C-alpha positions in Angstrom: 97.9 82.9 88.5 98.4 79.8 90.4 99.1 80.8 93.7 99.5 77.8 95.4 102.3 76.4 93.3 103.9 79.7 93.7 104.5 79.3 97.1 104.7 75.7 97.2 107.8 76.1 95.4 109.0 78.5 97.9 109.0 76.1 100.7 105.8 78.0 102.1 101.8 76.8 102.7 100.9 76.8 99.4 96.8 76.7 100.3 97.0 79.3 103.2 99.1 81.9 101.2 96.5 81.3 98.1 93.4 82.0 100.3 95.3 85.2 101.5 96.4 86.0 97.9 92.3 85.9 96.7 91.8 87.7 100.0 94.3 90.4 99.2 92.6 90.3 95.8 89.2 90.8 96.6 90.0 93.6 98.9 91.9 95.8 96.1 88.9 95.2 93.7 86.8 96.5 96.7 89.4 99.6 97.1 89.2 100.9 93.6 85.7 100.7 93.6 85.5 103.6 96.5 84.5 100.6 99.2 85.9 100.8 102.8 87.9 97.6 103.6 86.9 96.2 107.1 90.2 94.4 107.3 92.3 97.5 107.0 92.4 100.9 109.1 90.5 103.5 107.6 91.9 106.8 105.7 91.2 108.8 109.2 92.8 106.3 111.6 95.8 106.4 108.6 96.0 110.4 108.9 95.6 111.0 112.6 98.0 108.2 113.1 100.4 109.9 110.9 100.0 113.5 112.2 100.3 112.1 115.6 103.6 109.8 115.0 104.9 113.5 113.1 104.1 115.5 116.1 105.8 113.2 118.7 109.2 113.2 116.5 109.1 116.8 116.1 108.6 117.2 120.0 111.6 114.9 120.0 113.6 116.4 117.6 113.2 119.7 120.1 113.6 118.6 122.9 117.4 116.8 121.4 117.8 120.8 120.1 117.2 121.8 124.2 113.9 123.6 124.4 112.6 120.7 126.5 108.8 120.9 126.8 108.5 124.0 124.7 108.1 121.5 121.5 105.5 119.9 123.2 102.9 123.0 123.8 104.5 125.9 121.8 106.7 124.6 119.6 109.2 127.8 118.0 108.7 128.9 114.2 112.0 127.3 113.4 111.2 124.0 114.6 107.5 123.9 113.0 109.5 125.2 109.2 112.0 122.4 109.9 109.0 119.9 110.0 107.1 121.1 107.0 105.0 124.4 108.1 103.8 126.5 105.5 106.0 129.9 104.3 105.1 130.4 100.9 108.8 132.7 100.4 110.2 129.5 101.3 108.0 127.8 98.2 108.2 130.5 95.7 112.2 131.3 96.3 113.5 128.1 97.1 111.1 125.8 95.4 110.3 124.1 98.4 106.6 122.9 97.1 106.2 120.0 99.4 105.5 122.4 102.0 101.8 123.0 100.2 101.0 119.6 101.9 103.4 119.0 104.4 102.0 122.0 106.6 98.6 120.0 106.7 100.6 117.3 108.7 102.6 119.6 110.9 100.7 121.2 114.5 101.4 123.9 117.0 101.2 122.1 120.2 99.8 119.3 121.6 96.4 121.3 122.0 96.3 122.1 118.2 96.8 119.0 117.3 94.7 117.5 119.9 91.1 119.5 118.9 92.2 119.0 115.2 92.6 115.3 115.3 89.1 115.5 117.5 87.3 116.9 114.9 88.8 114.4 112.1 87.7 111.9 114.2 84.3 113.2 114.5 83.4 114.2 111.1 86.0 111.7 108.9 83.9 108.0 109.3 80.5 110.1 108.1 82.4 111.1 105.0 83.9 108.0 104.7 80.8 105.8 104.9 79.4 107.8 102.2 82.4 108.4 99.6 84.7 105.5 100.1 88.4 105.9 101.1 90.0 107.1 97.6 87.6 110.1 97.6 88.2 111.1 101.1 91.8 110.7 100.4 91.7 113.0 97.7 89.2 115.3 99.2 91.2 115.6 102.1 94.3 116.8 99.8 93.1 118.5 97.4 91.6 120.9 100.3 94.8 121.2 102.0 96.2 122.9 98.5 92.8 125.2 98.0 93.8 126.3 101.5 96.9 127.4 101.4 96.1 128.6 97.9 94.1 131.2 100.2 96.9 131.9 102.8 98.9 132.8 99.4 96.5 135.4 98.6 95.7 136.5 102.2 99.1 136.6 104.0 101.8 134.7 102.2 104.3 135.9 104.6 103.3 133.9 107.6 104.3 130.8 108.7 101.2 128.2 108.5 100.8 124.9 110.1 97.8 122.8 110.5 95.3 120.2 109.4 92.3 122.7 109.7 92.4 123.6 106.3 91.4 120.4 105.3 88.9 119.6 107.9 87.0 123.3 107.1 87.5 121.5 103.7 85.2 118.5 104.6 82.9 120.4 106.7 82.0 122.8 103.6 81.7 119.6 101.3 79.5 118.1 103.2 77.3 120.8 104.1 77.2 121.3 100.7 76.8 117.7 99.0 74.3 116.7 102.5 72.2 120.1 101.2 71.6 118.4 97.6 70.2 115.4 98.9 67.1 117.3 100.4 65.7 116.2 103.6 67.7 112.8 103.8 70.7 114.8 104.6 69.4 117.5 106.7 70.7 116.1 110.1 74.3 115.3 108.8 74.2 118.8 107.1 72.8 120.4 110.2 75.9 118.5 112.4 78.9 119.8 110.1 77.7 122.7 110.5 77.7 123.0 113.8 81.0 121.5 113.9 82.0 124.1 111.5 80.9 127.1 113.7 82.8 125.4 116.5 86.0 124.8 115.3 85.4 128.5 113.5 84.4 130.3 117.7 87.4 128.2 118.7 89.7 129.5 115.8 88.7 133.2 116.8 90.1 132.4 120.6 93.3 130.5 119.7 94.0 133.0 116.7 94.0 130.5 114.1 94.0 130.8 110.3 90.8 131.7 109.2 92.3 132.4 105.5 92.9 128.6 105.3 89.4 127.4 106.7 87.8 129.5 104.1 89.9 128.5 101.5 89.7 124.9 102.8 85.7 125.3 102.9 85.6 127.0 99.5 87.6 123.6 97.8 85.0 121.4 99.5 81.9 123.5 98.9 83.2 123.3 95.0 83.4 119.9 95.6 80.6 119.1 97.4 78.5 120.8 94.4 80.2 118.8 91.9 80.3 115.2 92.9 77.9 113.3 91.4 75.4 111.8 94.5 74.6 107.8 94.5 75.6 104.8 93.7 75.4 105.0 90.1 77.8 108.5 90.1 79.9 107.3 92.3 80.5 104.4 90.2 80.6 106.3 86.7 83.3 108.4 88.6 85.1 106.0 90.0 87.7 105.4 87.1 88.8 109.4 87.4 88.8 108.8 91.4 91.4 106.4 91.8 93.7 108.1 89.4 93.3 110.9 91.5 93.4 108.9 94.5 96.8 107.8 93.2 98.0 110.8 92.3 97.0 112.7 95.7 99.3 109.7 97.7 102.3 109.8 95.8 102.4 113.4 96.1 101.5 113.5 99.7 104.5 110.7 100.4 106.7 112.5 98.2 106.3 115.6 100.1 106.5 114.2 103.4 110.0 112.3 102.1 111.2 115.6 100.8 110.6 117.1 104.2 112.3 114.5 106.0 115.4 114.9 103.2 115.4 118.4 103.9 115.6 118.0 107.9 118.4 115.0 107.1 120.3 117.5 104.8 120.2 120.9 106.9 122.0 119.1 109.7 
């Protein structure tokens, strides 16, 4: 397409916008190949920003309801459920399937949020560099589902929130994936196993959901076992993961949108 003529007809600087469109097109094609785009926020940064934003909105909502700083340190269960917390009876009896994803973006206090985001900040970039943004997001989303499936099997009547199921999914994936690399992957594999131990001990201390941790780690480990290693393998599976990435993005945005609609119409 002749972008210069198009933008000239709109009264804009056609030459400048032509270069922008060429860059956008190049970046989009690179993204579809699974490459990281330096001009765009990384998936980890986007996920951290989204988690922090939703937590801030939840705290403000709690303050408007008169619970004050309780929403910051220890939000009540009803507030957590209003903001997407997982409770399987609500899913199965009232078809609130969006909770299977939104729970991973809801946190039970600023300490819970801070620890999970610290792990994501440390672990995420390593996997993004290896897998690319699309595969990383697919891994993060699918392991959120395997984590909550473990909750259904273990304790379906207990409310669950937090990104730790997905984080254990990342760690489980990396432990297996980098182990398959042999000596070249041992350093990162051992780094991930240390994070797993650290997160598990922290979870025991705060009474975290070890069922979700196990489910997320199992889902991640399975993907780490199956995902091709190396450039050729990534190229061969690029189309599949582009489709999966789009599905995961639509599902996540749709789930968050349904959560917000549920929150609005509940008042």
